C-alpha positions as CSV (number, residue, x, y, z in Angstrom):
1,M,192.4,-169.5,46.3
2,F,193.9,-167.0,48.6
3,G,193.8,-169.2,51.6
4,Y,190.2,-170.4,51.2
5,P,189.5,-174.1,50.8
6,Q,188.2,-175.2,47.5
7,Y,184.5,-175.8,47.5
8,P,182.7,-177.0,44.6
9,Q,180.7,-174.2,43.1
10,Q,177.1,-174.7,44.1
11,Y,175.2,-171.6,43.0
12,P,171.4,-171.6,43.2
13,Q,169.7,-172.2,39.9
14,Y,167.7,-169.1,38.9
15,P,165.1,-169.5,36.2
16,Q,166.2,-168.7,32.7
17,Y,164.3,-165.7,31.2
18,P,163.3,-165.9,27.6
19,Q,165.5,-164.2,25.1
20,P,164.3,-161.0,23.5
21,D,163.2,-162.7,20.2
22,Y,161.0,-165.0,22.3
23,L,159.4,-162.0,24.0
24,D,158.5,-160.5,20.7
25,Q,156.9,-163.8,19.6
26,L,155.0,-163.9,22.9
27,N,153.7,-160.4,22.5
28,R,152.5,-161.1,18.9
29,L,150.6,-164.2,20.1
30,K,148.9,-162.2,22.8
31,Q,147.8,-159.5,20.3
32,Q,146.4,-162.1,18.0
33,Q,144.4,-163.8,20.7
34,A,142.8,-160.7,22.3
35,P,141.3,-157.8,20.2
36,P,142.6,-154.4,21.0
37,Q,141.0,-152.6,23.9
38,Q,139.9,-149.6,21.7
39,M,137.8,-151.9,19.6
40,Q,135.9,-153.2,22.7
41,Q,135.2,-149.7,24.1
42,Q,133.9,-148.3,20.8
43,T,130.2,-147.3,21.1
44,N,127.5,-146.4,18.7
45,P,128.7,-143.3,16.7
46,D,125.4,-141.5,17.2
47,E,125.3,-142.4,20.9
48,R,121.6,-143.2,20.9
49,I,120.2,-145.8,23.2
50,W,118.1,-148.2,21.3
51,V,115.4,-150.3,22.9
52,Q,112.9,-152.9,21.5
53,G,109.4,-151.6,22.3
54,Q,107.8,-149.8,25.2
55,G,108.3,-152.7,27.6
56,A,112.1,-152.5,27.2
57,A,111.9,-148.7,27.7
58,E,109.9,-149.2,30.9
59,A,112.5,-151.8,32.1
60,Y,115.4,-149.5,31.5
61,L,116.9,-148.3,34.8
62,V,117.4,-144.6,35.4
63,A,119.3,-143.1,38.3
64,P,117.4,-140.7,40.6
65,N,117.3,-137.0,39.3
66,S,118.3,-138.0,35.8
67,F,116.9,-138.2,32.3
68,V,117.5,-140.5,29.3
69,R,116.1,-140.6,25.8
70,L,115.5,-144.0,24.4
71,W,114.9,-144.7,20.7
72,D,112.6,-147.6,19.7
73,S,114.1,-149.8,17.0
74,Q,110.8,-151.3,16.0
75,A,108.6,-148.2,15.6
76,P,108.9,-144.5,14.8
77,V,108.7,-143.7,18.5
78,F,111.1,-142.4,21.2
79,Y,110.8,-142.4,24.9
80,E,111.9,-139.9,27.5
81,K,112.4,-141.5,30.9
82,R,113.0,-139.4,34.0
83,A,113.4,-140.2,37.6
84,D,112.6,-137.9,40.5
85,Q,114.6,-137.5,43.7
86,T,113.2,-140.7,45.2
87,G,114.1,-142.7,42.0
88,R,110.4,-143.0,40.8
89,P,110.5,-143.3,37.0
90,F,108.3,-141.3,34.6
91,L,108.0,-142.4,31.0
92,E,106.8,-140.2,28.1
93,V,106.2,-141.5,24.6
94,F,106.7,-139.4,21.5
95,E,105.9,-140.3,18.0
96,Y,108.1,-138.7,15.3
97,K,107.0,-138.3,11.7
98,R,108.2,-136.4,8.7
99,K,107.7,-132.7,9.1
100,G,105.2,-131.2,6.7
101,A,103.1,-134.3,6.3
102,D,100.0,-132.7,8.0
103,S,101.0,-129.0,8.1
104,P,98.9,-126.4,6.4
105,T,101.8,-125.2,4.3
106,A,102.1,-128.7,2.8
107,E,98.5,-128.4,1.6
108,L,99.2,-125.1,-0.1
109,S,102.3,-126.4,-1.8
110,Q,100.4,-129.5,-3.1
111,S,97.5,-127.5,-4.5
112,S,96.5,-128.5,-8.0
113,Q,96.6,-124.9,-9.4
114,P,99.8,-122.9,-9.7
115,I,99.8,-119.6,-8.0
116,N,99.5,-116.6,-10.4
117,Y,101.7,-114.0,-8.8
118,E,101.2,-111.5,-11.6
119,E,97.4,-111.5,-11.0
120,R,97.8,-111.1,-7.3
121,L,100.3,-108.3,-7.7
122,N,97.9,-106.4,-10.0
123,A,95.0,-106.8,-7.5
124,L,97.2,-105.4,-4.7
125,E,98.2,-102.4,-6.9
126,R,94.5,-101.7,-7.7
127,Q,93.7,-101.8,-3.9
128,M,96.5,-99.4,-3.2
129,E,95.4,-97.0,-5.9
130,T,91.8,-96.9,-4.5
131,L,93.1,-96.3,-1.0
132,R,95.4,-93.5,-2.3
133,R,92.4,-91.8,-4.1
134,R,90.3,-92.0,-0.9
135,V,93.0,-90.4,1.1
136,L,93.4,-87.6,-1.5
137,N,89.6,-87.0,-1.6
138,E,89.4,-86.8,2.2
139,S,92.2,-84.3,2.4
140,Q,90.6,-82.1,-0.3
141,S,87.2,-82.1,1.4
142,N,88.6,-81.1,4.7
143,A,90.4,-78.1,3.0
144,D,87.0,-76.7,2.0
145,D,85.8,-74.1,4.7
146,T,82.2,-74.0,3.5
147,A,81.2,-76.9,5.7
148,V,82.7,-75.0,8.8
149,S,80.8,-71.8,8.0
150,T,77.4,-73.6,7.7
151,V,77.9,-75.3,11.1
152,Q,78.8,-71.9,12.7
153,T,75.7,-70.2,11.3
154,A,73.5,-73.0,12.5
155,V,74.9,-72.7,16.0
156,S,74.7,-68.9,16.2
157,G,71.0,-69.0,15.3
158,G,71.2,-67.3,11.9
159,P,68.5,-67.5,9.2
160,E,69.7,-70.9,8.2
161,A,69.0,-72.3,11.6
162,G,65.4,-72.9,10.7
163,S,62.3,-72.1,12.7
164,A,63.7,-73.2,16.0
165,K,63.0,-70.5,18.5
166,P,64.5,-70.4,21.9
167,T,62.0,-71.2,24.7
168,K,61.7,-69.2,27.9
C-alpha cells in the first residue's frame, strides 16, 4: 500500500492474558487455599501470656529495661519477669487465691451465731446514757462554790486550817 512493498505481517506474539471471568475464578481459588490474614493475626482476647510452669517462665526472653507478666496454665500462679539495663532477668512468683479465704472478715461472716443488732444497739444506748449522766453530774458539782470557799479558808489560815502554826 501506498508505495511500500507488501510484506507478510509478522507481528511478535504477545502472551494472551486471561479473560476477566478467569481472573475471578483464580482469585476465588486463592482465597480458598489461604485463610484470611486477619484470622492469622488474631491473638488471645485477654492478651495474657500463658506459660507451662516456672521453667517456661524462666526461659521466656525479656528485653532490657522491660517487664512482662506471665500466667501459669498449670497452677494458680503468675510470674513477673523484669530485666535491668544490662538485660539481667529477675523473676518474681505470685500465688493468687480467692479473696476472703483467710481474711478475718470471712471468719466473722461464717460465725455460727447470727449477730443480734437490737441487743448491741441497746447496749450502746445504755453506755451513752451513763456517760450523759456523768457529764451532767460533773457540771453540777463544779457549779457549787462551797468547795472553793473551803480551799480559800484553808490557804488563808483560818480556823478550819487546823493546828498548823507557822514556824519562825
